[in-house]
Backbone bond lengths (Angstrom), bond angles and torsions (degrees), N, CA, C in turn:
res aa  C-N    CA-C-N  psi(-1)  N-CA   C-N-CA  omega(-1)  CA-C   N-CA-C  phi
1 M - - - 1.438 - - 1.535 114.45 -
2 H 1.327 114.03 123.16 1.497 118.84 -177.31 1.507 111.46 -124.28
3 L 1.345 114.73 122.73 1.516 121.67 176.76 1.484 112.79 -72.13
4 L 1.284 115.87 131.70 1.519 122.47 176.95 1.496 106.69 -105.01
5 N 1.217 121.10 97.46 1.455 128.84 -171.55 1.491 109.66 -76.46
6 G 1.401 117.83 126.75 1.388 122.72 179.02 1.633 106.17 -93.67
7 Y 1.344 111.18 163.08 1.459 114.00 -179.81 1.537 111.60 -71.24
8 D 1.276 119.38 -10.92 1.494 119.64 179.96 1.553 114.56 -100.57
9 G 1.387 109.72 10.60 1.527 114.85 178.70 1.497 115.25 93.57
10 E 1.357 117.18 -14.76 1.368 119.80 177.73 1.505 111.71 -86.74
11 H 1.346 120.92 171.87 1.454 116.55 -178.41 1.499 110.88 -155.53
12 G 1.429 115.31 157.20 1.444 122.37 170.03 1.529 105.62 -99.71
13 V 1.289 113.81 177.83 1.524 121.07 178.12 1.582 109.98 -134.60
14 L 1.368 114.38 130.64 1.396 122.12 179.95 1.511 108.37 -105.32
15 H 1.302 117.60 126.96 1.478 126.53 178.16 1.505 110.40 -103.76
16 D 1.286 121.15 136.68 1.471 127.55 167.63 1.447 108.35 -94.55
17 F 1.237 122.37 104.01 1.563 125.41 175.33 1.453 115.29 -87.88
18 G 1.388 117.91 -2.67 1.389 119.37 179.25 1.514 119.86 76.22
19 G 1.334 118.38 -178.85 1.436 120.84 -176.15 1.489 107.81 127.71
20 D 1.411 111.18 175.01 1.412 119.91 -178.63 1.507 112.73 -116.11
21 G 1.370 116.76 133.40 1.445 119.58 178.30 1.521 109.87 117.28
22 P 1.370 113.42 -171.94 1.439 119.81 177.22 1.491 112.95 -63.42
23 P 1.330 118.06 162.11 1.445 120.40 -174.74 1.539 111.84 -79.97
24 V 1.320 112.54 152.52 1.495 122.02 170.25 1.478 108.30 -138.26
25 L 1.254 118.33 136.02 1.472 125.80 -177.63 1.565 108.02 -105.63
26 L 1.326 113.10 130.27 1.473 120.60 179.84 1.479 111.66 -111.65
27 T 1.320 119.87 130.41 1.390 122.72 174.12 1.591 113.45 -118.11
28 H 1.304 115.75 164.97 1.480 120.44 -169.52 1.483 114.35 -120.23
29 G 1.345 115.37 168.40 1.391 121.17 176.56 1.507 116.17 -81.51
30 N 1.235 120.69 170.37 1.460 125.52 177.22 1.467 112.35 -53.69
31 G 1.304 121.16 131.86 1.506 125.04 178.64 1.471 115.34 76.85
32 L 1.379 117.14 -5.20 1.495 121.95 -179.90 1.461 109.64 -96.96
33 N 1.322 119.55 -154.34 1.459 124.93 174.14 1.546 107.33 -167.00
34 A 1.352 115.69 175.14 1.457 121.22 -173.29 1.573 112.46 -56.27
35 A 1.233 116.61 -25.99 1.476 121.43 -174.83 1.589 113.62 -76.13
36 M 1.378 113.92 -4.71 1.449 119.63 172.18 1.555 110.87 -60.46
37 W 1.354 117.81 -19.45 1.392 124.85 -174.73 1.559 109.87 -92.52
38 T 1.335 118.75 6.95 1.488 123.62 -174.70 1.485 113.64 -46.00
39 T 1.311 124.29 -45.54 1.427 126.54 -174.83 1.585 111.31 -85.35
40 V 1.337 114.23 -11.88 1.490 119.06 175.29 1.440 113.36 -87.41
41 L 1.333 115.76 -28.55 1.477 121.87 -177.57 1.462 116.86 -53.50
42 P 1.353 117.51 -49.87 1.504 119.31 -178.05 1.528 111.84 -55.43
43 V 1.233 119.03 -36.74 1.425 122.00 178.47 1.557 110.49 -67.05
44 L 1.352 117.99 -48.14 1.425 123.49 -175.76 1.561 113.29 -67.71
45 Q 1.320 110.99 -35.87 1.571 118.83 -172.21 1.541 107.92 -65.81
46 R 1.313 122.67 -18.68 1.378 119.11 178.71 1.539 113.21 -69.01
47 H 1.377 116.60 -25.54 1.429 124.79 -176.50 1.525 116.20 -123.51
48 R 1.346 114.65 -11.03 1.514 118.28 -172.69 1.588 110.28 -141.33
49 R 1.306 113.93 140.66 1.489 116.02 170.80 1.513 103.62 -84.99
50 C 1.394 115.64 122.12 1.432 122.83 -171.86 1.438 115.75 -98.74
51 F 1.351 117.38 130.40 1.450 124.61 174.73 1.578 108.67 -121.61
52 G 1.347 113.06 136.59 1.451 119.65 178.77 1.523 110.80 -115.48
53 L 1.300 117.73 138.73 1.391 126.19 179.61 1.509 110.62 -105.48
54 D 1.334 119.17 125.86 1.415 122.06 163.57 1.434 110.45 -98.50
55 F 1.321 117.77 118.99 1.543 122.25 179.69 1.523 105.32 -68.46
56 R 1.351 114.59 161.23 1.406 123.00 -179.84 1.528 110.37 -52.04
57 G 1.334 116.82 138.54 1.517 118.39 -178.67 1.504 115.14 77.62
58 H 1.330 122.88 12.32 1.390 125.82 -168.92 1.568 105.12 -139.44
59 G 1.333 114.90 146.06 1.492 121.48 172.13 1.523 112.86 58.72
60 A 1.333 114.93 -121.33 1.434 120.94 -179.61 1.526 115.37 -82.23
61 S 1.250 114.68 -5.64 1.481 122.54 172.72 1.518 112.12 -67.79
62 R 1.307 117.12 145.11 1.548 122.57 176.84 1.472 107.27 -125.03
63 V 1.332 119.76 130.12 1.416 125.70 177.35 1.608 108.58 -66.39
64 V 1.292 117.92 126.82 1.437 121.06 179.88 1.513 109.57 -85.68
65 T 1.334 117.52 -49.19 1.411 119.37 -176.43 1.580 109.54 -133.29
66 P 1.346 116.08 99.90 1.443 119.02 177.88 1.525 112.80 -73.34
67 P 1.333 118.74 154.79 1.470 124.85 -5.33 1.520 109.95 -75.18
68 L 1.377 117.04 148.35 1.418 122.04 -174.39 1.580 110.60 -71.68
69 D 1.291 111.53 136.57 1.515 119.78 173.01 1.495 107.35 -72.44
70 V 1.361 117.57 113.95 1.468 122.40 -174.38 1.526 110.83 -107.42
71 D 1.304 119.03 19.06 1.489 122.15 178.00 1.541 106.75 -59.08
72 R 1.354 115.84 132.95 1.419 122.26 -169.35 1.558 111.07 -64.19
73 S 1.309 118.19 -24.62 1.445 123.41 179.21 1.554 109.57 -56.20
74 H 1.381 116.00 -38.22 1.435 120.98 -179.84 1.591 111.35 -64.18
75 L 1.362 116.02 -32.57 1.460 119.66 177.95 1.514 108.14 -70.37
76 V 1.269 117.52 -41.90 1.494 120.78 -179.21 1.526 108.70 -61.71
77 T 1.324 118.11 -42.93 1.483 119.77 174.29 1.463 115.26 -58.32
78 E 1.396 116.90 -36.54 1.417 118.61 -179.75 1.521 109.66 -70.34
79 V 1.365 116.83 -41.38 1.493 119.42 174.07 1.552 110.57 -54.45
80 L 1.313 120.46 -47.76 1.421 123.70 -178.34 1.490 112.86 -63.16
81 E 1.324 113.95 -38.60 1.519 120.76 177.60 1.552 108.60 -66.13
82 A 1.313 117.28 -42.09 1.384 121.92 -179.82 1.573 110.66 -63.34
83 V 1.320 119.58 -44.24 1.433 124.71 177.71 1.564 109.38 -62.43
84 A 1.271 117.34 -43.80 1.465 121.13 -179.36 1.525 111.72 -65.63
85 T 1.400 117.93 -34.38 1.375 121.07 173.32 1.537 115.76 -66.27
86 I 1.337 112.00 -42.48 1.469 118.05 -177.49 1.518 109.20 -71.07
87 D 1.285 119.72 -53.71 1.480 126.72 -166.84 1.525 106.42 -168.80
88 Q 1.314 118.83 149.37 1.443 119.51 176.03 1.463 113.69 -66.67
89 G 1.308 121.06 -10.67 1.482 124.36 176.57 1.484 113.97 83.05
90 P 1.369 113.37 -177.31 1.461 124.68 -4.94 1.471 114.35 -69.89
91 I 1.273 120.85 146.46 1.456 126.62 174.81 1.497 112.57 -117.80
92 D 1.290 108.67 171.17 1.642 116.26 174.75 1.512 106.63 -83.64
93 A 1.349 115.45 153.15 1.439 119.55 177.95 1.601 107.01 -148.99
94 V 1.305 113.54 152.38 1.470 123.15 -178.08 1.476 104.41 -134.09
95 G 1.380 118.35 137.55 1.407 120.14 179.02 1.497 113.09 -148.05
96 H 1.331 117.42 151.21 1.430 129.25 -176.80 1.522 108.87 -113.82
97 S 1.282 121.83 124.29 1.486 126.94 166.89 1.574 107.24 54.66
98 L 1.319 116.63 -119.68 1.451 123.16 179.21 1.528 110.71 -50.30
99 G 1.376 117.49 -42.13 1.489 121.91 -179.33 1.440 110.33 -66.58
100 G 1.361 120.89 -39.39 1.452 123.87 177.01 1.487 114.01 -63.59
101 A 1.298 115.99 -42.64 1.497 122.03 179.88 1.466 108.91 -65.86
102 T 1.441 120.94 -38.32 1.409 124.94 -176.86 1.563 108.47 -70.55
103 L 1.324 117.06 -37.47 1.537 116.26 175.10 1.546 111.96 -64.38
104 L 1.326 115.50 -39.74 1.430 119.33 178.50 1.524 113.72 -63.53
105 R 1.344 111.27 -45.24 1.469 117.49 176.82 1.566 112.89 -63.30
106 S 1.376 117.16 -37.24 1.402 120.84 173.41 1.524 115.79 -58.74
107 E 1.371 114.11 -43.02 1.420 120.51 177.71 1.564 112.18 -69.57
108 L 1.293 113.75 -38.60 1.473 119.52 178.86 1.537 112.19 -60.01
109 E 1.428 113.20 -39.61 1.391 114.82 -177.34 1.494 114.75 -94.59
110 N 1.336 117.73 -13.28 1.456 124.60 179.66 1.562 107.24 -136.78
111 P 1.411 113.00 77.16 1.492 114.70 -178.68 1.480 113.90 -56.81
112 G 1.333 119.16 144.12 1.391 126.01 -179.67 1.464 116.69 88.53
113 T 1.322 118.96 3.17 1.476 123.25 -178.75 1.554 109.10 -67.07
114 F 1.406 116.63 -36.49 1.454 120.88 -170.17 1.542 106.68 -121.24
115 R 1.350 112.22 146.80 1.438 122.16 175.76 1.497 107.96 -85.64
116 R 1.326 118.02 -52.17 1.562 127.50 178.89 1.513 106.68 -139.74
117 L 1.310 113.62 145.59 1.487 120.77 173.90 1.517 109.83 -126.06
118 W 1.338 113.21 142.30 1.492 120.72 174.96 1.602 105.06 -129.31
119 L 1.303 119.33 115.43 1.474 121.87 -170.28 1.510 106.24 -123.17
120 F 1.342 115.49 131.33 1.443 118.03 173.44 1.567 109.28 -104.94
121 E 1.283 111.64 110.22 1.523 118.34 175.74 1.521 112.54 50.69
122 P 1.404 115.51 54.77 1.492 116.55 174.72 1.515 110.88 -60.91
123 V 1.327 115.06 135.62 1.485 115.43 -178.53 1.517 111.36 -97.04
124 M 1.305 106.78 106.57 1.578 114.33 175.99 1.550 104.82 -136.42
125 I 1.340 109.44 142.04 1.478 116.12 176.40 1.569 108.78 -112.05
126 P 1.307 115.82 143.90 1.454 120.07 -178.65 1.535 109.66 -81.23
127 E 1.371 113.51 155.90 1.336 117.35 174.44 1.520 113.90 -61.16
128 G 1.341 117.66 139.92 1.441 119.25 -176.35 1.515 114.09 94.15
129 Y 1.349 116.83 -12.69 1.484 122.88 178.12 1.465 107.14 -64.36
130 V 1.387 119.00 128.58 1.419 123.43 -179.53 1.523 111.41 -97.35
131 R 1.289 117.64 113.88 1.455 123.38 179.44 1.508 107.72 -66.26
132 P 1.391 121.61 140.21 1.357 120.96 177.75 1.615 109.79 -67.56
133 D 1.277 114.61 154.99 1.449 121.16 179.69 1.552 108.41 -60.93
134 G 1.379 115.46 144.73 1.484 115.18 177.03 1.450 109.79 81.56
135 D 1.417 111.41 172.55 1.511 117.86 177.96 1.490 109.78 -79.17
136 H 1.335 114.00 145.53 1.452 124.13 174.35 1.577 109.33 -66.78
137 P 1.295 118.34 145.75 1.425 118.94 178.65 1.466 113.81 -50.22
138 L 1.385 120.19 -36.79 1.393 121.98 178.49 1.570 116.49 -59.33
139 V 1.398 109.65 -37.53 1.462 118.85 177.49 1.550 107.98 -62.74
140 L 1.331 114.77 -49.34 1.415 120.26 -176.62 1.545 112.51 -62.31
141 A 1.345 114.44 -40.65 1.474 121.78 178.21 1.523 107.82 -61.00
142 A 1.342 117.04 -49.88 1.464 119.37 -176.39 1.499 110.81 -60.60
143 R 1.361 119.49 -40.34 1.463 119.92 -179.89 1.535 111.74 -68.40
144 R 1.271 118.48 -22.28 1.463 118.31 175.16 1.532 114.83 -92.53
145 R 1.308 116.31 1.20 1.452 121.38 -175.87 1.520 110.94 -64.32
146 R 1.283 113.38 134.61 1.500 124.58 175.10 1.511 108.02 -70.60
147 N 1.297 121.73 132.88 1.368 126.10 -175.20 1.547 114.86 -112.15
148 E 1.359 115.48 -10.36 1.454 121.85 -178.74 1.514 110.07 -121.80
149 F 1.330 112.21 137.94 1.563 116.42 175.56 1.444 108.28 -139.83
150 P 1.338 116.89 153.80 1.458 117.84 -179.64 1.508 118.58 -75.04
151 S 1.323 114.84 -9.86 1.447 120.18 172.98 1.577 110.60 -165.72
152 L 1.333 112.75 166.91 1.550 118.26 178.37 1.522 104.95 -67.15
153 E 1.309 118.41 -40.35 1.483 123.28 179.89 1.572 110.32 -60.43
154 S 1.258 116.84 -43.65 1.459 117.21 178.51 1.529 112.23 -65.91
155 F 1.318 118.41 -36.67 1.403 122.31 179.59 1.550 109.83 -64.03
156 V 1.365 115.24 -45.64 1.466 119.69 179.25 1.534 109.05 -62.51
157 E 1.284 117.42 -45.10 1.493 121.95 -178.66 1.549 108.76 -58.51
158 R 1.347 119.73 -37.83 1.414 119.44 177.06 1.498 113.31 -67.11
159 L 1.379 114.00 -44.68 1.506 119.94 175.74 1.522 111.47 -54.25
160 R 1.298 117.08 -45.41 1.420 123.55 -174.16 1.509 114.51 -74.07
161 S 1.296 113.17 -10.90 1.494 118.08 -176.86 1.561 114.39 -75.35
162 K 1.268 119.46 -17.85 1.455 121.28 -174.08 1.575 109.01 -157.39
163 P 1.407 112.88 162.79 1.478 114.31 176.81 1.489 111.54 -63.86
164 P 1.321 115.30 157.73 1.451 128.38 1.66 1.523 114.42 -82.31
165 Y 1.331 119.14 -16.79 1.413 121.17 -168.04 1.624 108.67 -78.40
166 S 1.218 120.41 -15.21 1.480 118.36 174.42 1.495 109.21 -71.05
167 E 1.279 122.52 -18.67 1.431 127.58 -178.13 1.600 109.19 -94.06
168 C 1.368 116.81 -6.98 1.460 119.97 -176.55 1.462 112.84 -93.70
169 E 1.362 118.79 158.55 1.416 121.87 -179.65 1.526 110.43 -71.28
170 D 1.441 111.15 141.19 1.462 113.26 -177.55 1.528 117.30 -50.95
171 A 1.304 119.53 -45.24 1.387 122.90 -175.06 1.499 111.09 -64.71
172 A 1.359 118.60 -32.55 1.451 119.76 176.68 1.474 113.25 -71.28
173 V 1.370 118.36 -35.40 1.441 122.82 179.55 1.585 108.52 -68.22
174 W 1.382 113.63 -47.06 1.494 115.19 176.14 1.498 116.24 -62.18
175 G 1.354 113.48 -35.14 1.476 113.88 175.01 1.525 116.24 -64.34
176 Y 1.325 112.37 -47.34 1.492 118.68 175.85 1.581 112.83 -57.62
177 A 1.359 112.87 -45.18 1.487 117.11 -177.89 1.474 112.36 -69.52
178 T 1.337 115.93 -37.80 1.511 118.02 -179.95 1.510 112.22 -63.93
179 L 1.345 115.87 -47.59 1.456 120.86 -177.29 1.625 109.31 -75.54
180 G 1.294 112.11 -22.91 1.523 115.42 -174.17 1.581 113.68 -95.21
181 T 1.282 117.01 13.56 1.492 121.61 179.55 1.548 108.37 -131.21
182 Q 1.367 112.62 158.87 1.487 122.16 175.18 1.525 108.29 -134.54
183 E 1.249 117.37 146.13 1.526 120.00 179.46 1.549 109.28 -70.66
184 T 1.279 110.27 145.30 1.528 118.03 172.75 1.548 107.78 -131.90
185 S 1.259 118.78 174.97 1.471 124.75 179.35 1.527 108.57 -60.44
186 T 1.324 121.37 -23.26 1.450 119.30 -173.81 1.511 109.95 -120.27
187 G 1.340 122.91 12.34 1.437 123.48 179.40 1.500 111.72 147.42
188 V 1.365 115.11 -115.66 1.493 121.12 178.97 1.507 107.94 -137.15
189 S 1.309 114.25 156.97 1.508 120.37 169.24 1.513 110.75 -131.97
190 L 1.337 119.34 156.70 1.382 122.39 -176.03 1.513 107.17 -77.59
191 T 1.272 120.19 141.89 1.444 125.76 -177.06 1.548 105.82 -82.05
192 C 1.391 120.19 -34.04 1.387 126.50 172.25 1.526 109.79 -97.41
193 S 1.332 114.56 100.95 1.568 122.05 -176.32 1.550 104.18 -63.62
194 G 1.344 110.01 158.48 1.478 121.44 168.03 1.534 111.74 -57.06
195 D 1.317 114.97 -37.87 1.442 120.35 -176.46 1.553 108.52 -65.34
196 T 1.328 117.76 -45.83 1.463 121.67 178.65 1.516 110.15 -59.95
197 E 1.311 115.28 -47.78 1.489 118.45 -176.95 1.532 111.64 -64.17
198 A 1.316 118.28 -40.39 1.477 122.31 179.57 1.497 110.70 -65.71
199 R 1.293 117.66 -42.78 1.485 120.47 -178.40 1.533 111.86 -66.42
200 I 1.339 115.76 -34.80 1.463 118.88 173.72 1.614 110.23 -69.28
201 F 1.256 116.05 -40.13 1.498 119.52 176.11 1.467 109.79 -59.00
202 G 1.418 116.21 -43.61 1.442 121.19 -169.26 1.528 113.89 -86.08
203 T 1.352 115.48 -1.20 1.491 117.01 174.69 1.527 110.30 -125.23
204 G 1.268 112.86 170.75 1.407 119.12 -178.23 1.479 112.91 162.13
205 T 1.332 115.79 158.59 1.471 118.72 178.96 1.542 109.94 -112.09
206 A 1.306 117.57 129.57 1.457 118.01 -178.74 1.524 109.61 -68.22
207 T 1.292 117.90 150.94 1.447 123.56 -176.54 1.564 110.87 -110.78
208 D 1.371 116.96 135.74 1.379 123.48 173.47 1.545 108.62 -73.65
209 F 1.340 118.51 88.91 1.514 118.14 -171.50 1.583 109.45 -57.81
210 P 1.285 125.64 -39.63 1.443 119.74 175.94 1.532 117.05 -54.84
211 A 1.426 113.91 -26.04 1.461 116.87 177.89 1.481 113.05 -71.74
212 L 1.329 115.69 -19.56 1.495 118.29 177.95 1.565 112.90 -63.20
213 S 1.320 117.44 -10.87 1.491 120.78 178.79 1.483 109.49 -66.05
214 S 1.448 117.03 -22.78 1.405 119.57 179.42 1.522 113.15 -74.06
215 V 1.288 117.46 -13.73 1.480 120.42 177.39 1.430 113.12 -80.47
216 K 1.382 118.60 106.60 1.470 122.25 -172.95 1.523 113.83 -98.77
217 T 1.347 116.21 -2.88 1.458 123.09 175.41 1.459 107.83 -60.14
218 P 1.421 115.87 123.78 1.488 116.67 171.63 1.500 115.27 -53.91
219 T 1.346 116.64 119.90 1.438 118.79 -168.31 1.496 110.33 -133.48
220 V 1.298 119.62 130.59 1.462 123.30 172.96 1.545 105.72 -104.63
221 V 1.441 112.59 126.53 1.467 118.45 172.54 1.512 108.80 -104.92
222 A 1.268 118.86 105.76 1.440 124.61 -178.96 1.529 114.78 -91.01
223 R 1.310 118.51 141.39 1.461 118.53 175.19 1.600 109.03 -136.81
224 G 1.346 115.53 151.95 1.361 120.06 176.65 1.555 111.46 -76.40
225 E 1.298 115.90 171.21 1.430 121.18 178.17 1.567 109.66 -90.03
226 L 1.275 116.45 -27.57 1.446 122.81 -169.17 1.571 105.12 -106.73
227 V 1.386 116.42 145.49 1.403 120.67 173.02 1.513 111.29 -82.52
228 G 1.370 114.30 -76.67 1.512 121.72 164.84 1.480 118.44 60.21
229 T 1.363 122.57 4.67 1.471 121.55 -176.52 1.503 106.97 -121.83
230 G 1.288 124.41 5.29 1.442 122.03 -175.10 1.537 114.76 77.37
231 N 1.430 116.87 8.24 1.368 116.42 -178.59 1.551 107.38 -136.85
232 E 1.320 115.17 110.89 1.405 120.12 -177.95 1.452 118.08 -85.91
233 L 1.300 115.06 -11.03 1.493 121.45 -174.06 1.501 115.47 -68.06
234 P 1.406 119.59 -45.43 1.452 117.24 -175.62 1.458 116.66 -61.60
235 P 1.389 121.09 -43.85 1.475 118.47 179.35 1.583 108.43 -73.96
236 A 1.339 121.85 -28.62 1.466 124.90 179.33 1.509 108.47 -64.19
237 M 1.363 121.09 -37.22 1.382 124.54 -171.09 1.579 111.80 -83.39
238 A 1.300 115.10 -16.60 1.476 118.57 -174.02 1.478 112.27 -55.87
239 E 1.310 119.33 -48.32 1.487 122.12 -174.70 1.495 111.31 -69.95
240 P 1.375 122.19 -42.81 1.415 120.97 176.03 1.504 111.52 -61.75
241 I 1.338 119.93 -39.06 1.468 121.38 -176.97 1.534 107.33 -65.14
242 A 1.343 119.60 -52.68 1.451 125.86 176.09 1.493 110.69 -49.84
243 S 1.289 117.95 -52.01 1.484 118.40 -171.53 1.549 113.06 -69.09
244 H 1.335 115.20 -21.67 1.463 117.63 -175.84 1.526 111.24 -90.27
245 L 1.411 119.23 -17.06 1.421 122.61 178.36 1.486 111.35 -67.43
246 G 1.331 111.23 153.44 1.492 117.96 -179.85 1.541 110.35 -70.52
247 D 1.302 124.00 -26.72 1.372 128.28 174.74 1.570 109.95 -142.34
248 G 1.303 118.62 61.52 1.536 122.25 -175.35 1.479 109.31 -104.74
249 K 1.256 112.22 155.93 1.458 124.61 173.00 1.425 114.64 -143.72
250 L 1.302 120.74 131.45 1.505 124.73 -178.18 1.569 109.44 -91.21
251 A 1.319 114.97 131.96 1.494 118.10 175.88 1.486 109.91 -126.35
252 Q 1.357 116.52 124.51 1.419 125.07 -174.43 1.616 101.62 -94.63
253 M 1.367 115.01 131.02 1.505 118.55 178.66 1.572 103.95 -122.15
254 E 1.340 114.29 105.12 1.422 122.33 -171.83 1.483 106.07 -69.67
255 G 1.414 113.57 145.49 1.454 120.77 171.29 1.531 116.11 84.48
256 L 1.295 115.28 1.26 1.484 120.63 -174.45 1.518 106.40 -112.00
257 T 1.417 114.87 151.20 1.429 119.86 169.97 1.570 111.93 -104.16
258 H 1.266 117.02 -164.25 1.455 117.79 176.86 1.485 113.47 -59.53
259 F 1.299 116.32 -20.41 1.487 120.81 -176.95 1.576 106.90 -96.57
260 G 1.289 120.43 28.91 1.440 123.96 -176.83 1.428 120.71 -50.81
261 P 1.402 117.80 -42.02 1.408 119.97 176.38 1.493 117.83 -61.85
262 M 1.330 117.28 -19.80 1.453 127.74 176.61 1.484 111.52 -92.02
263 E 1.333 116.88 -20.66 1.451 120.60 -175.11 1.559 115.16 -87.86
264 H 1.324 116.36 -35.86 1.464 120.95 -178.87 1.600 105.73 -146.24
265 G 1.313 114.14 82.61 1.451 117.39 -177.11 1.512 112.85 -60.88
266 R 1.328 121.37 -44.01 1.429 123.77 178.61 1.484 115.00 -53.29
267 R 1.333 113.58 -54.13 1.495 117.54 179.16 1.492 113.34 -59.81
268 V 1.324 118.38 -43.17 1.450 124.25 -179.39 1.598 106.07 -62.68
269 G 1.297 114.82 -49.67 1.440 119.10 -176.54 1.499 109.21 -61.82
270 E 1.265 123.51 -41.28 1.467 122.80 179.76 1.511 110.46 -66.95
271 A 1.303 118.30 -37.98 1.469 125.15 179.50 1.609 106.55 -63.25
272 I 1.246 113.48 -41.24 1.504 116.39 -178.42 1.543 111.03 -66.45
273 L 1.360 114.21 -50.68 1.438 119.36 174.41 1.547 115.05 -51.29
274 A 1.357 113.27 -43.70 1.473 118.50 -177.49 1.565 111.18 -54.60
275 H 1.328 113.51 -35.03 1.441 120.81 179.30 1.558 112.59 -79.55
276 L 1.317 115.31 -49.32 1.458 119.28 -176.08 1.536 112.74 -63.35
277 L 1.391 111.99 -33.71 1.505 115.57 -175.15 1.505 113.78 -93.76
278 A 1.360 115.63 2.79 1.493 117.43 -178.80 1.484 113.32 -67.87
């Protein structure tokens, strides 16, 4: 585990998950952590040495001075620090949701960082997009999120009791939950607080989609067939993102929701390798 220190005193965390071959960096969605890729890793590790990044305030990272500064530029910095720690690049990278968008922004602002990209429903909004009035349901849900549980087992049981985690593979849920909690005197608490998750959901920088044409890195933008998470934006944006990229391709993955990498790790892993090994 390697700390990626930011200039504001906060930090991300880089995990070396091992494997054979050139490196690949994996990033996660908001509120999740690098262990969301638990069931994808065995597929990738046959051909790639896998590294996972926990963004600030997620997974093994610990907030130094709350409330956490969630400006997206900090996440880009953590990606660039991770790449520099792994290899001077360009390297391959895989991202989900917030993580996918951050990888794409990193390449847009720092051309040549990545050799190939595979992104599952990166969350990016175009300039001119009008946000609905009031807080999005995901923001409200995050703010209501319970942060303390009597045990890791009780947290996993709660996750598995309803979507989206009831549709995910057991190992992926346990991986996310284990890395995403810390022991307390009364049980466990989430390392990514509901407040941090809500503020990330509630903020964001619009992207000039035509500018994505400058990204020449071969990129697959994958999307699930099913919405199912209360957020229609990520799957809706997949096609516009892919079509604006300088070398982008849209991939439809039937039967998956926005949590696809946690729902069917083998399928997702094989799709990733098909692109990275092409």
